[in-house]
HTML snippet that shows the backbone in 3Dmol.js (N, CA, C, O; Angstrom):
<script src="https://3Dmol.org/build/3Dmol-min.js"></script>
<div id="view" style="width:600px;height:400px;position:relative"></div>
<script>
const pdb = `
ATOM      1  N   MET A   1       0.662  -0.701  -0.227  1.00  0.00           N
ATOM      2  CA  MET A   1      -0.200  -0.089  -0.288  1.00  0.00           C
ATOM      3  C   MET A   1       0.573   1.383   0.032  1.00  0.00           C
ATOM      4  O   MET A   1       1.024   1.775   1.108  1.00  0.00           O
ATOM      5  N   THR A   2       0.568   1.821  -0.822  1.00  0.00           N
ATOM      6  CA  THR A   2       0.983   3.288  -1.057  1.00  0.00           C
ATOM      7  C   THR A   2       1.560   4.090   0.578  1.00  0.00           C
ATOM      8  O   THR A   2       1.466   3.762   1.761  1.00  0.00           O
ATOM      9  N   GLU A   3       2.145   5.225  -0.135  1.00  0.00           N
ATOM     10  CA  GLU A   3       1.741   6.055   1.883  1.00  0.00           C
ATOM     11  C   GLU A   3       0.115   6.838   1.373  1.00  0.00           C
ATOM     12  O   GLU A   3      -0.705   7.146   2.238  1.00  0.00           O
ATOM     13  N   GLU A   4      -0.120   7.047   0.062  1.00  0.00           N
ATOM     14  CA  GLU A   4      -1.327   7.829  -0.309  1.00  0.00           C
ATOM     15  C   GLU A   4      -2.144   7.368   0.056  1.00  0.00           C
ATOM     16  O   GLU A   4      -3.236   7.930  -0.024  1.00  0.00           O
ATOM     17  N   LYS A   5      -2.013   6.136   0.627  1.00  0.00           N
ATOM     18  CA  LYS A   5      -3.851   5.171  -0.622  1.00  0.00           C
ATOM     19  C   LYS A   5      -3.621   4.577   0.966  1.00  0.00           C
ATOM     20  O   LYS A   5      -4.535   3.866   1.382  1.00  0.00           O
ATOM     21  N   ARG A   6      -2.361   4.838   1.962  1.00  0.00           N
ATOM     22  CA  ARG A   6      -2.892   4.749   3.368  1.00  0.00           C
ATOM     23  C   ARG A   6      -3.440   5.965   3.803  1.00  0.00           C
ATOM     24  O   ARG A   6      -4.309   5.839   4.666  1.00  0.00           O
ATOM     25  N   LYS A   7      -3.150   7.213   3.413  1.00  0.00           N
ATOM     26  CA  LYS A   7      -3.542   8.882   4.024  1.00  0.00           C
ATOM     27  C   LYS A   7      -5.080   8.317   3.886  1.00  0.00           C
ATOM     28  O   LYS A   7      -5.846   7.797   4.697  1.00  0.00           O
ATOM     29  N   GLU A   8      -5.194   8.688   2.360  1.00  0.00           N
ATOM     30  CA  GLU A   8      -7.152   7.897   1.839  1.00  0.00           C
ATOM     31  C   GLU A   8      -8.017   7.409   3.078  1.00  0.00           C
ATOM     32  O   GLU A   8      -9.043   7.894   3.553  1.00  0.00           O
ATOM     33  N   MET A   9      -7.098   6.029   3.538  1.00  0.00           N
ATOM     34  CA  MET A   9      -7.782   5.124   4.100  1.00  0.00           C
ATOM     35  C   MET A   9      -7.976   5.451   5.095  1.00  0.00           C
ATOM     36  O   MET A   9      -8.967   4.950   5.626  1.00  0.00           O
ATOM     37  N   GLU A  10      -7.135   6.487   5.925  1.00  0.00           N
ATOM     38  CA  GLU A  10      -6.641   6.956   7.311  1.00  0.00           C
ATOM     39  C   GLU A  10      -8.287   8.275   6.842  1.00  0.00           C
ATOM     40  O   GLU A  10      -9.310   8.148   7.515  1.00  0.00           O
ATOM     41  N   ARG A  11      -8.259   8.867   6.223  1.00  0.00           N
ATOM     42  CA  ARG A  11      -9.686   9.886   6.625  1.00  0.00           C
ATOM     43  C   ARG A  11     -10.603   9.359   6.273  1.00  0.00           C
ATOM     44  O   ARG A  11     -11.469  10.222   6.418  1.00  0.00           O
ATOM     45  N   LYS A  12     -11.315   8.056   5.688  1.00  0.00           N
ATOM     46  CA  LYS A  12     -12.530   7.209   5.472  1.00  0.00           C
ATOM     47  C   LYS A  12     -12.270   6.758   6.880  1.00  0.00           C
ATOM     48  O   LYS A  12     -13.124   6.636   7.758  1.00  0.00           O
ATOM     49  N   GLY A  13     -11.325   6.588   6.956  1.00  0.00           N
ATOM     50  CA  GLY A  13     -11.512   5.578   8.217  1.00  0.00           C
ATOM     51  C   GLY A  13     -12.269   7.019   9.474  1.00  0.00           C
ATOM     52  O   GLY A  13     -13.372   6.718   9.929  1.00  0.00           O
ATOM     53  N   TRP A  14     -11.842   8.041   9.817  1.00  0.00           N
ATOM     54  CA  TRP A  14     -12.084   8.683  10.919  1.00  0.00           C
ATOM     55  C   TRP A  14     -13.119   9.246  10.380  1.00  0.00           C
ATOM     56  O   TRP A  14     -13.611  10.035  11.188  1.00  0.00           O
ATOM     57  N   GLY A  15     -13.981   9.198   8.879  1.00  0.00           N
ATOM     58  CA  GLY A  15     -15.395   9.742   9.034  1.00  0.00           C
ATOM     59  C   GLY A  15     -16.318   9.111   9.582  1.00  0.00           C
ATOM     60  O   GLY A  15     -17.192   9.545  10.331  1.00  0.00           O
ATOM     61  N   ILE A  16     -16.098   7.820   9.130  1.00  0.00           N
ATOM     62  CA  ILE A  16     -16.290   6.124  10.104  1.00  0.00           C
ATOM     63  C   ILE A  16     -16.769   6.521  11.444  1.00  0.00           C
ATOM     64  O   ILE A  16     -17.938   6.731  11.770  1.00  0.00           O
ATOM     65  N   GLU A  17     -15.666   6.600  12.207  1.00  0.00           N
ATOM     66  CA  GLU A  17     -16.321   6.984  13.667  1.00  0.00           C
ATOM     67  C   GLU A  17     -16.691   8.325  14.093  1.00  0.00           C
ATOM     68  O   GLU A  17     -16.358   8.604  15.244  1.00  0.00           O
ATOM     69  N   VAL A  18     -17.387   9.338  13.338  1.00  0.00           N
ATOM     70  CA  VAL A  18     -17.543  10.758  13.321  1.00  0.00           C
ATOM     71  C   VAL A  18     -18.864  10.203  13.094  1.00  0.00           C
ATOM     72  O   VAL A  18     -19.635  11.084  13.475  1.00  0.00           O
ATOM     73  N   TYR A  19     -19.720   8.943  12.563  1.00  0.00           N
ATOM     74  CA  TYR A  19     -21.141   8.134  12.401  1.00  0.00           C
ATOM     75  C   TYR A  19     -20.525   7.041  13.410  1.00  0.00           C
ATOM     76  O   TYR A  19     -20.944   7.147  14.563  1.00  0.00           O
ATOM     77  N   ARG A  20     -20.056   6.518  13.289  1.00  0.00           N
ATOM     78  CA  ARG A  20     -20.627   5.505  14.526  1.00  0.00           C
ATOM     79  C   ARG A  20     -20.658   6.156  15.924  1.00  0.00           C
ATOM     80  O   ARG A  20     -21.177   5.482  16.814  1.00  0.00           O
ATOM     81  N   GLN A  21     -20.120   7.514  16.276  1.00  0.00           N
ATOM     82  CA  GLN A  21     -20.268   8.484  17.851  1.00  0.00           C
ATOM     83  C   GLN A  21     -21.821   8.305  17.916  1.00  0.00           C
ATOM     84  O   GLN A  21     -22.462   7.730  18.797  1.00  0.00           O
ATOM     85  N   GLY A  22     -22.489   9.202  16.284  1.00  0.00           N
ATOM     86  CA  GLY A  22     -23.278   9.400  16.606  1.00  0.00           C
ATOM     87  C   GLY A  22     -24.495   9.211  16.489  1.00  0.00           C
ATOM     88  O   GLY A  22     -25.505   9.723  16.972  1.00  0.00           O
ATOM     89  N   LEU A  23     -24.096   7.738  15.198  1.00  0.00           N
ATOM     90  CA  LEU A  23     -25.606   6.935  16.056  1.00  0.00           C
ATOM     91  C   LEU A  23     -25.712   6.562  17.514  1.00  0.00           C
ATOM     92  O   LEU A  23     -26.920   6.597  17.748  1.00  0.00           O
ATOM     93  N   LYS A  24     -25.100   6.240  18.560  1.00  0.00           N
ATOM     94  CA  LYS A  24     -24.677   5.549  19.646  1.00  0.00           C
ATOM     95  C   LYS A  24     -24.651   6.681  20.457  1.00  0.00           C
ATOM     96  O   LYS A  24     -25.219   6.401  21.512  1.00  0.00           O
ATOM     97  N   GLN A  25     -24.185   8.027  20.448  1.00  0.00           N
ATOM     98  CA  GLN A  25     -24.654   9.319  21.058  1.00  0.00           C
ATOM     99  C   GLN A  25     -26.608  10.147  20.947  1.00  0.00           C
ATOM    100  O   GLN A  25     -27.220  10.838  21.761  1.00  0.00           O
ATOM    101  N   CYS A  26     -27.011   9.604  19.514  1.00  0.00           N
ATOM    102  CA  CYS A  26     -28.004  10.085  19.246  1.00  0.00           C
ATOM    103  C   CYS A  26     -29.188   8.862  19.461  1.00  0.00           C
ATOM    104  O   CYS A  26     -30.225   9.037  20.102  1.00  0.00           O
ATOM    105  N   CYS A  27     -28.899   7.917  18.956  1.00  0.00           N
ATOM    106  CA  CYS A  27     -30.109   6.851  19.055  1.00  0.00           C
ATOM    107  C   CYS A  27     -29.490   5.772  19.670  1.00  0.00           C
ATOM    108  O   CYS A  27     -29.575   4.771  18.959  1.00  0.00           O
ATOM    109  N   ARG A  28     -28.906   5.585  20.701  1.00  0.00           N
ATOM    110  CA  ARG A  28     -28.544   5.118  22.320  1.00  0.00           C
ATOM    111  C   ARG A  28     -28.481   4.015  21.506  1.00  0.00           C
ATOM    112  O   ARG A  28     -29.650   3.638  21.592  1.00  0.00           O
ATOM    113  N   VAL A  29     -27.832   3.077  20.631  1.00  0.00           N
ATOM    114  CA  VAL A  29     -27.306   1.391  19.608  1.00  0.00           C
ATOM    115  C   VAL A  29     -27.026   0.411  20.535  1.00  0.00           C
ATOM    116  O   VAL A  29     -27.059  -0.804  20.340  1.00  0.00           O
ATOM    117  N   GLU A  30     -26.724   1.047  21.648  1.00  0.00           N
ATOM    118  CA  GLU A  30     -25.696   0.169  22.373  1.00  0.00           C
ATOM    119  C   GLU A  30     -26.337   0.377  23.798  1.00  0.00           C
ATOM    120  O   GLU A  30     -25.516   0.105  24.673  1.00  0.00           O
ATOM    121  N   LYS A  31     -27.810   0.858  24.393  1.00  0.00           N
ATOM    122  CA  LYS A  31     -28.561   0.388  25.100  1.00  0.00           C
ATOM    123  C   LYS A  31     -29.626  -0.603  25.168  1.00  0.00           C
ATOM    124  O   LYS A  31     -30.476  -0.601  26.058  1.00  0.00           O
ATOM    125  N   ALA A  32     -29.556  -1.694  23.948  1.00  0.00           N
ATOM    126  CA  ALA A  32     -30.641  -2.241  24.397  1.00  0.00           C
ATOM    127  C   ALA A  32     -30.057  -3.219  25.672  1.00  0.00           C
ATOM    128  O   ALA A  32     -28.985  -3.707  26.032  1.00  0.00           O
ATOM    129  N   GLN A  33     -31.695  -3.169  26.178  1.00  0.00           N
ATOM    130  CA  GLN A  33     -32.171  -4.082  27.357  1.00  0.00           C
ATOM    131  C   GLN A  33     -32.539  -5.495  26.560  1.00  0.00           C
ATOM    132  O   GLN A  33     -33.697  -5.883  26.715  1.00  0.00           O
ATOM    133  N   VAL A  34     -31.821  -6.159  25.870  1.00  0.00           N
ATOM    134  CA  VAL A  34     -32.745  -7.291  24.964  1.00  0.00           C
ATOM    135  C   VAL A  34     -31.866  -8.274  25.682  1.00  0.00           C
ATOM    136  O   VAL A  34     -31.015  -7.793  26.430  1.00  0.00           O
ATOM    137  N   ARG A  35     -31.964  -9.908  25.536  1.00  0.00           N
ATOM    138  CA  ARG A  35     -31.422 -10.572  25.497  1.00  0.00           C
ATOM    139  C   ARG A  35     -31.475 -11.382  23.642  1.00  0.00           C
ATOM    140  O   ARG A  35     -30.512 -11.348  22.876  1.00  0.00           O
ATOM    141  N   LYS A  36     -32.253 -11.752  23.456  1.00  0.00           N
ATOM    142  CA  LYS A  36     -32.794 -12.047  22.431  1.00  0.00           C
ATOM    143  C   LYS A  36     -32.269 -11.742  20.511  1.00  0.00           C
ATOM    144  O   LYS A  36     -32.539 -10.713  19.891  1.00  0.00           O
ATOM    145  N   ALA A  37     -31.585 -12.819  20.007  1.00  0.00           N
ATOM    146  CA  ALA A  37     -31.519 -11.937  19.097  1.00  0.00           C
ATOM    147  C   ALA A  37     -31.576 -11.282  18.279  1.00  0.00           C
ATOM    148  O   ALA A  37     -30.576 -10.694  17.869  1.00  0.00           O
ATOM    149  N   VAL A  38     -32.690 -11.149  17.775  1.00  0.00           N
ATOM    150  CA  VAL A  38     -34.719 -11.362  17.279  1.00  0.00           C
ATOM    151  C   VAL A  38     -33.917 -10.062  17.404  1.00  0.00           C
ATOM    152  O   VAL A  38     -33.238  -9.440  16.587  1.00  0.00           O
ATOM    153  N   SER A  39     -34.247  -9.836  18.813  1.00  0.00           N
ATOM    154  CA  SER A  39     -34.651  -8.173  19.284  1.00  0.00           C
ATOM    155  C   SER A  39     -33.605  -7.852  19.356  1.00  0.00           C
ATOM    156  O   SER A  39     -33.672  -7.117  18.371  1.00  0.00           O
ATOM    157  N   ILE A  40     -32.551  -7.735  19.696  1.00  0.00           N
ATOM    158  CA  ILE A  40     -30.897  -6.946  19.295  1.00  0.00           C
ATOM    159  C   ILE A  40     -31.272  -6.297  18.305  1.00  0.00           C
ATOM    160  O   ILE A  40     -31.471  -5.086  18.204  1.00  0.00           O
ATOM    161  N   LEU A  41     -31.442  -7.673  17.044  1.00  0.00           N
ATOM    162  CA  LEU A  41     -31.573  -6.883  15.630  1.00  0.00           C
ATOM    163  C   LEU A  41     -32.549  -5.817  15.420  1.00  0.00           C
ATOM    164  O   LEU A  41     -32.234  -4.726  14.946  1.00  0.00           O
ATOM    165  N   ARG A  42     -33.450  -6.058  15.690  1.00  0.00           N
ATOM    166  CA  ARG A  42     -34.419  -5.046  16.204  1.00  0.00           C
ATOM    167  C   ARG A  42     -33.729  -3.819  16.224  1.00  0.00           C
ATOM    168  O   ARG A  42     -33.045  -3.168  15.434  1.00  0.00           O
ATOM    169  N   HIS A  43     -34.135  -3.713  17.391  1.00  0.00           N
ATOM    170  CA  HIS A  43     -33.462  -2.305  17.529  1.00  0.00           C
ATOM    171  C   HIS A  43     -32.063  -1.899  16.946  1.00  0.00           C
ATOM    172  O   HIS A  43     -31.907  -0.708  16.676  1.00  0.00           O
ATOM    173  N   LEU A  44     -30.918  -2.873  16.704  1.00  0.00           N
ATOM    174  CA  LEU A  44     -30.115  -1.649  15.706  1.00  0.00           C
ATOM    175  C   LEU A  44     -30.905  -1.212  14.490  1.00  0.00           C
ATOM    176  O   LEU A  44     -30.885  -0.160  13.851  1.00  0.00           O
ATOM    177  N   LEU A  45     -31.757  -2.565  14.330  1.00  0.00           N
ATOM    178  CA  LEU A  45     -31.754  -1.400  12.540  1.00  0.00           C
ATOM    179  C   LEU A  45     -33.037  -0.600  12.798  1.00  0.00           C
ATOM    180  O   LEU A  45     -33.375   0.006  11.781  1.00  0.00           O
ATOM    181  N   LEU A  46     -33.850  -0.411  13.836  1.00  0.00           N
ATOM    182  CA  LEU A  46     -34.157   0.305  14.239  1.00  0.00           C
ATOM    183  C   LEU A  46     -33.588   1.712  14.421  1.00  0.00           C
ATOM    184  O   LEU A  46     -33.783   2.764  13.812  1.00  0.00           O
ATOM    185  N   ALA A  47     -33.009   1.462  15.206  1.00  0.00           N
ATOM    186  CA  ALA A  47     -31.844   2.553  15.909  1.00  0.00           C
ATOM    187  C   ALA A  47     -31.076   3.481  14.695  1.00  0.00           C
ATOM    188  O   ALA A  47     -31.172   4.708  14.660  1.00  0.00           O
ATOM    189  N   LEU A  48     -30.395   2.776  13.831  1.00  0.00           N
ATOM    190  CA  LEU A  48     -30.052   2.633  12.148  1.00  0.00           C
ATOM    191  C   LEU A  48     -30.430   3.347  11.087  1.00  0.00           C
ATOM    192  O   LEU A  48     -29.785   3.749  10.118  1.00  0.00           O
ATOM    193  N   ARG A  49     -32.201   3.521  11.555  1.00  0.00           N
ATOM    194  CA  ARG A  49     -33.546   3.676  10.764  1.00  0.00           C
ATOM    195  C   ARG A  49     -33.257   5.400  10.802  1.00  0.00           C
ATOM    196  O   ARG A  49     -33.079   6.220   9.901  1.00  0.00           O
ATOM    197  N   ALA A  50     -33.298   5.494  12.081  1.00  0.00           N
ATOM    198  CA  ALA A  50     -33.532   6.305  12.787  1.00  0.00           C
ATOM    199  C   ALA A  50     -32.461   7.828  12.803  1.00  0.00           C
ATOM    200  O   ALA A  50     -32.749   9.024  12.864  1.00  0.00           O
ATOM    201  N   PHE A  51     -31.204   7.123  12.721  1.00  0.00           N
ATOM    202  CA  PHE A  51     -29.498   8.108  13.125  1.00  0.00           C
ATOM    203  C   PHE A  51     -29.400   7.822  11.334  1.00  0.00           C
ATOM    204  O   PHE A  51     -28.259   7.642  10.907  1.00  0.00           O
ATOM    205  N   LEU A  52     -30.584   7.781  10.288  1.00  0.00           N
ATOM    206  CA  LEU A  52     -30.456   7.763   9.069  1.00  0.00           C
ATOM    207  C   LEU A  52     -30.901   8.612   8.273  1.00  0.00           C
ATOM    208  O   LEU A  52     -30.558   9.134   7.211  1.00  0.00           O
ATOM    209  N   ARG A  53     -32.220   8.681   9.404  1.00  0.00           N
ATOM    210  CA  ARG A  53     -33.332   9.939   8.642  1.00  0.00           C
ATOM    211  C   ARG A  53     -32.862  11.353   9.276  1.00  0.00           C
ATOM    212  O   ARG A  53     -32.883  12.412   8.649  1.00  0.00           O
ATOM    213  N   LEU A  54     -32.310  11.162  11.010  1.00  0.00           N
ATOM    214  CA  LEU A  54     -31.814  12.791  11.624  1.00  0.00           C
ATOM    215  C   LEU A  54     -30.502  13.069  10.115  1.00  0.00           C
ATOM    216  O   LEU A  54     -30.404  14.058   9.389  1.00  0.00           O
ATOM    217  N   GLU A  55     -29.548  11.567  10.096  1.00  0.00           N
ATOM    218  CA  GLU A  55     -28.750  12.467   8.802  1.00  0.00           C
ATOM    219  C   GLU A  55     -29.013  13.486   6.868  1.00  0.00           C
ATOM    220  O   GLU A  55     -28.539  14.323   6.101  1.00  0.00           O
ATOM    221  N   VAL A  56     -30.147  12.486   7.107  1.00  0.00           N
ATOM    222  CA  VAL A  56     -30.619  13.177   5.923  1.00  0.00           C
ATOM    223  C   VAL A  56     -31.658  14.433   5.746  1.00  0.00           C
ATOM    224  O   VAL A  56     -32.017  14.932   4.679  1.00  0.00           O
ATOM    225  N   TYR A  57     -32.190  14.951   7.564  1.00  0.00           N
ATOM    226  CA  TYR A  57     -32.149  16.156   7.796  1.00  0.00           C
ATOM    227  C   TYR A  57     -31.188  17.303   8.018  1.00  0.00           C
ATOM    228  O   TYR A  57     -31.328  18.473   7.662  1.00  0.00           O
ATOM    229  N   ARG A  58     -30.045  16.667   8.766  1.00  0.00           N
ATOM    230  CA  ARG A  58     -28.807  17.144   8.602  1.00  0.00           C
ATOM    231  C   ARG A  58     -29.113  18.043   6.955  1.00  0.00           C
ATOM    232  O   ARG A  58     -29.273  19.207   6.585  1.00  0.00           O
ATOM    233  N   LEU A  59     -29.063  16.654   6.333  1.00  0.00           N
ATOM    234  CA  LEU A  59     -28.121  17.308   4.526  1.00  0.00           C
ATOM    235  C   LEU A  59     -28.730  17.884   4.294  1.00  0.00           C
ATOM    236  O   LEU A  59     -28.202  18.777   3.633  1.00  0.00           O
ATOM    237  N   ARG A  60     -30.404  18.116   4.492  1.00  0.00           N
ATOM    238  CA  ARG A  60     -30.959  18.637   3.629  1.00  0.00           C
ATOM    239  C   ARG A  60     -31.223  20.376   4.862  1.00  0.00           C
ATOM    240  O   ARG A  60     -31.620  21.490   4.519  1.00  0.00           O
ATOM    241  N   THR A  61     -31.006  20.120   5.570  1.00  0.00           N
ATOM    242  CA  THR A  61     -30.939  21.434   6.357  1.00  0.00           C
ATOM    243  C   THR A  61     -30.371  22.231   6.303  1.00  0.00           C
ATOM    244  O   THR A  61     -30.598  23.320   5.776  1.00  0.00           O
ATOM    245  N   GLY A  62     -29.010  21.654   7.145  1.00  0.00           N
ATOM    246  CA  GLY A  62     -28.006  21.891   8.036  1.00  0.00           C
ATOM    247  C   GLY A  62     -27.721  22.084   9.638  1.00  0.00           C
ATOM    248  O   GLY A  62     -26.912  22.666  10.361  1.00  0.00           O
ATOM    249  N   VAL A  63     -28.534  21.492   9.720  1.00  0.00           N
ATOM    250  CA  VAL A  63     -29.050  21.407  11.170  1.00  0.00           C
ATOM    251  C   VAL A  63     -28.508  20.306  12.072  1.00  0.00           C
ATOM    252  O   VAL A  63     -28.935  19.261  11.582  1.00  0.00           O
ATOM    253  N   ARG A  64     -27.935  20.086  12.917  1.00  0.00           N
ATOM    254  CA  ARG A  64     -26.740  18.946  13.656  1.00  0.00           C
ATOM    255  C   ARG A  64     -27.787  17.965  13.915  1.00  0.00           C
ATOM    256  O   ARG A  64     -28.919  18.449  13.896  1.00  0.00           O
ATOM    257  N   TRP A  65     -27.701  16.543  14.186  1.00  0.00           N
ATOM    258  CA  TRP A  65     -27.894  15.636  14.334  1.00  0.00           C
ATOM    259  C   TRP A  65     -28.232  16.292  16.273  1.00  0.00           C
ATOM    260  O   TRP A  65     -29.321  16.069  16.800  1.00  0.00           O
ATOM    261  N   TYR A  66     -27.417  16.842  16.814  1.00  0.00           N
ATOM    262  CA  TYR A  66     -28.191  16.637  18.515  1.00  0.00           C
ATOM    263  C   TYR A  66     -29.332  17.734  18.627  1.00  0.00           C
ATOM    264  O   TYR A  66     -30.274  17.491  19.380  1.00  0.00           O
ATOM    265  N   GLU A  67     -29.293  19.366  17.664  1.00  0.00           N
ATOM    266  CA  GLU A  67     -30.604  19.894  17.757  1.00  0.00           C
ATOM    267  C   GLU A  67     -31.239  19.124  17.501  1.00  0.00           C
ATOM    268  O   GLU A  67     -31.728  18.657  18.530  1.00  0.00           O
ATOM    269  N   ALA A  68     -31.669  18.507  16.408  1.00  0.00           N
ATOM    270  CA  ALA A  68     -32.712  17.798  15.500  1.00  0.00           C
ATOM    271  C   ALA A  68     -33.503  16.735  16.474  1.00  0.00           C
ATOM    272  O   ALA A  68     -34.726  16.683  16.604  1.00  0.00           O
ATOM    273  N   LYS A  69     -32.707  16.046  17.012  1.00  0.00           N
ATOM    274  CA  LYS A  69     -32.990  15.344  18.041  1.00  0.00           C
ATOM    275  C   LYS A  69     -33.798  15.870  19.883  1.00  0.00           C
ATOM    276  O   LYS A  69     -34.482  15.348  20.763  1.00  0.00           O
ATOM    277  N   LEU A  70     -33.336  16.781  19.681  1.00  0.00           N
ATOM    278  CA  LEU A  70     -33.335  18.221  20.808  1.00  0.00           C
ATOM    279  C   LEU A  70     -34.785  18.646  20.015  1.00  0.00           C
ATOM    280  O   LEU A  70     -35.827  18.955  20.594  1.00  0.00           O
ATOM    281  N   ALA A  71     -34.702  18.620  19.422  1.00  0.00           N
ATOM    282  CA  ALA A  71     -36.295  19.655  18.737  1.00  0.00           C
ATOM    283  C   ALA A  71     -37.350  18.924  18.145  1.00  0.00           C
ATOM    284  O   ALA A  71     -38.365  19.445  17.682  1.00  0.00           O
ATOM    285  N   ILE A  72     -37.029  17.337  18.170  1.00  0.00           N
ATOM    286  CA  ILE A  72     -37.924  16.413  18.398  1.00  0.00           C
ATOM    287  C   ILE A  72     -38.812  16.025  19.509  1.00  0.00           C
ATOM    288  O   ILE A  72     -39.968  15.617  19.391  1.00  0.00           O
ATOM    289  N   LEU A  73     -38.057  16.218  20.751  1.00  0.00           N
ATOM    290  CA  LEU A  73     -37.988  15.864  22.036  1.00  0.00           C
ATOM    291  C   LEU A  73     -38.950  16.803  23.056  1.00  0.00           C
ATOM    292  O   LEU A  73     -39.399  16.392  24.126  1.00  0.00           O
ATOM    293  N   TRP A  74     -39.173  18.148  22.501  1.00  0.00           N
ATOM    294  CA  TRP A  74     -39.252  18.711  22.697  1.00  0.00           C
ATOM    295  C   TRP A  74     -40.950  19.014  21.937  1.00  0.00           C
ATOM    296  O   TRP A  74     -41.885  19.440  22.614  1.00  0.00           O
ATOM    297  N   GLU A  75     -41.030  18.791  20.905  1.00  0.00           N
ATOM    298  CA  GLU A  75     -42.131  18.843  20.807  1.00  0.00           C
ATOM    299  C   GLU A  75     -43.521  17.745  20.551  1.00  0.00           C
ATOM    300  O   GLU A  75     -44.684  17.673  20.153  1.00  0.00           O
ATOM    301  N   ALA A  76     -42.688  17.201  20.965  1.00  0.00           N
ATOM    302  CA  ALA A  76     -43.233  15.525  21.948  1.00  0.00           C
ATOM    303  C   ALA A  76     -43.434  15.916  23.617  1.00  0.00           C
ATOM    304  O   ALA A  76     -44.395  15.310  24.089  1.00  0.00           O
ATOM    305  N   ILE A  77     -42.933  16.543  24.313  1.00  0.00           N
ATOM    306  CA  ILE A  77     -43.479  16.627  25.403  1.00  0.00           C
ATOM    307  C   ILE A  77     -44.376  17.942  25.486  1.00  0.00           C
ATOM    308  O   ILE A  77     -45.199  17.985  26.400  1.00  0.00           O
ATOM    309  N   ARG A  78     -44.296  18.880  24.718  1.00  0.00           N
ATOM    310  CA  ARG A  78     -44.807  19.833  24.333  1.00  0.00           C
ATOM    311  C   ARG A  78     -46.198  19.471  24.318  1.00  0.00           C
ATOM    312  O   ARG A  78     -47.037  19.661  25.198  1.00  0.00           O
ATOM    313  N   ALA A  79     -46.392  18.625  22.591  1.00  0.00           N
ATOM    314  CA  ALA A  79     -47.920  17.837  22.397  1.00  0.00           C
ATOM    315  C   ALA A  79     -47.719  17.363  23.821  1.00  0.00           C
ATOM    316  O   ALA A  79     -47.533  18.362  24.515  1.00  0.00           O
ATOM    317  N   TYR A  80     -47.674  16.125  24.634  1.00  0.00           N
ATOM    318  CA  TYR A  80     -47.874  15.685  25.881  1.00  0.00           C
ATOM    319  C   TYR A  80     -48.370  16.628  27.162  1.00  0.00           C
ATOM    320  O   TYR A  80     -48.752  16.409  28.311  1.00  0.00           O
ATOM    321  N   LEU A  81     -48.236  17.348  26.646  1.00  0.00           N
ATOM    322  CA  LEU A  81     -47.923  18.648  28.105  1.00  0.00           C
ATOM    323  C   LEU A  81     -49.465  18.848  27.465  1.00  0.00           C
ATOM    324  O   LEU A  81     -50.374  18.498  28.218  1.00  0.00           O
ATOM    325  N   ALA A  82     -49.823  19.343  26.232  1.00  0.00           N
ATOM    326  CA  ALA A  82     -51.150  19.672  26.132  1.00  0.00           C
ATOM    327  C   ALA A  82     -52.989  19.167  25.793  1.00  0.00           C
ATOM    328  O   ALA A  82     -54.132  19.603  25.660  1.00  0.00           O
ATOM    329  N   ASN A  83     -51.917  17.610  25.800  1.00  0.00           N
ATOM    330  CA  ASN A  83     -52.848  16.391  26.410  1.00  0.00           C
ATOM    331  C   ASN A  83     -51.884  15.410  26.910  1.00  0.00           C
ATOM    332  O   ASN A  83     -50.927  14.935  26.297  1.00  0.00           O
ATOM    333  N   PRO A  84     -52.330  15.132  28.312  1.00  0.00           N
ATOM    334  CA  PRO A  84     -51.093  14.425  29.040  1.00  0.00           C
ATOM    335  C   PRO A  84     -52.764  12.796  28.887  1.00  0.00           C
ATOM    336  O   PRO A  84     -53.952  12.769  29.209  1.00  0.00           O
ATOM    337  N   LEU A  85     -52.033  12.046  28.397  1.00  0.00           N
ATOM    338  CA  LEU A  85     -52.613  10.884  28.716  1.00  0.00           C
ATOM    339  C   LEU A  85     -53.305  10.157  29.815  1.00  0.00           C
ATOM    340  O   LEU A  85     -54.432   9.687  29.967  1.00  0.00           O
ATOM    341  N   TYR A  86     -52.114  10.243  30.592  1.00  0.00           N
ATOM    342  CA  TYR A  86     -52.496   9.880  32.413  1.00  0.00           C
ATOM    343  C   TYR A  86     -51.706  11.300  33.626  1.00  0.00           C
ATOM    344  O   TYR A  86     -50.610  11.862  33.633  1.00  0.00           O
ATOM    345  N   VAL A  87     -52.726  11.388  34.348  1.00  0.00           N
ATOM    346  CA  VAL A  87     -52.708  12.838  34.968  1.00  0.00           C
ATOM    347  C   VAL A  87     -52.141  11.730  36.487  1.00  0.00           C
ATOM    348  O   VAL A  87     -52.505  10.570  36.679  1.00  0.00           O
ATOM    349  N   LEU A  88     -51.576  12.213  37.010  1.00  0.00           N
ATOM    350  CA  LEU A  88     -51.078  11.973  38.788  1.00  0.00           C
ATOM    351  C   LEU A  88     -51.818  13.375  39.213  1.00  0.00           C
ATOM    352  O   LEU A  88     -51.895  14.504  38.728  1.00  0.00           O
ATOM    353  N   HIS A  89     -52.287  12.750  40.297  1.00  0.00           N
ATOM    354  CA  HIS A  89     -53.091  12.926  41.541  1.00  0.00           C
ATOM    355  C   HIS A  89     -52.864  12.827  42.781  1.00  0.00           C
ATOM    356  O   HIS A  89     -52.985  11.797  43.445  1.00  0.00           O
ATOM    357  N   PRO A  90     -52.539  13.836  43.145  1.00  0.00           N
ATOM    358  CA  PRO A  90     -50.974  14.408  44.867  1.00  0.00           C
ATOM    359  C   PRO A  90     -51.901  13.122  45.757  1.00  0.00           C
ATOM    360  O   PRO A  90     -53.025  12.629  45.657  1.00  0.00           O
ATOM    361  N   THR A  91     -51.209  13.015  46.273  1.00  0.00           N
ATOM    362  CA  THR A  91     -51.241  11.488  47.204  1.00  0.00           C
ATOM    363  C   THR A  91     -51.414  12.332  48.844  1.00  0.00           C
ATOM    364  O   THR A  91     -51.914  11.809  49.839  1.00  0.00           O
ATOM    365  N   ALA A  92     -50.937  13.527  48.772  1.00  0.00           N
ATOM    366  CA  ALA A  92     -50.792  14.340  49.878  1.00  0.00           C
ATOM    367  C   ALA A  92     -51.698  15.229  50.166  1.00  0.00           C
ATOM    368  O   ALA A  92     -51.563  15.951  51.153  1.00  0.00           O
TER     369      ALA A  92
END
`;
const viewer = $3Dmol.createViewer("view");
viewer.addModel(pdb, "pdb");
viewer.setStyle({}, {cartoon: {color: "spectrum"}});
viewer.zoomTo();
viewer.render();
</script>
């Protein structure tokens, strides 16, 4: 392998590392609390699908993964608080 080819492969490796970290941090891919192989595979595929949607959104709008994720969470919380499904009544 030539030095130029090695440097090219190294650059690609760092690019992959950025996406791996994004997948772990944004989609919590390593946090599956399941044991069965089929459940692990489902979790992995759904996390990957969610991450790819974040990446497409980033490419279209320029909004970072973390900002997009927070916007989704804030909107979900806002919608739930506007129309809560469960109401906890104080006991004291």
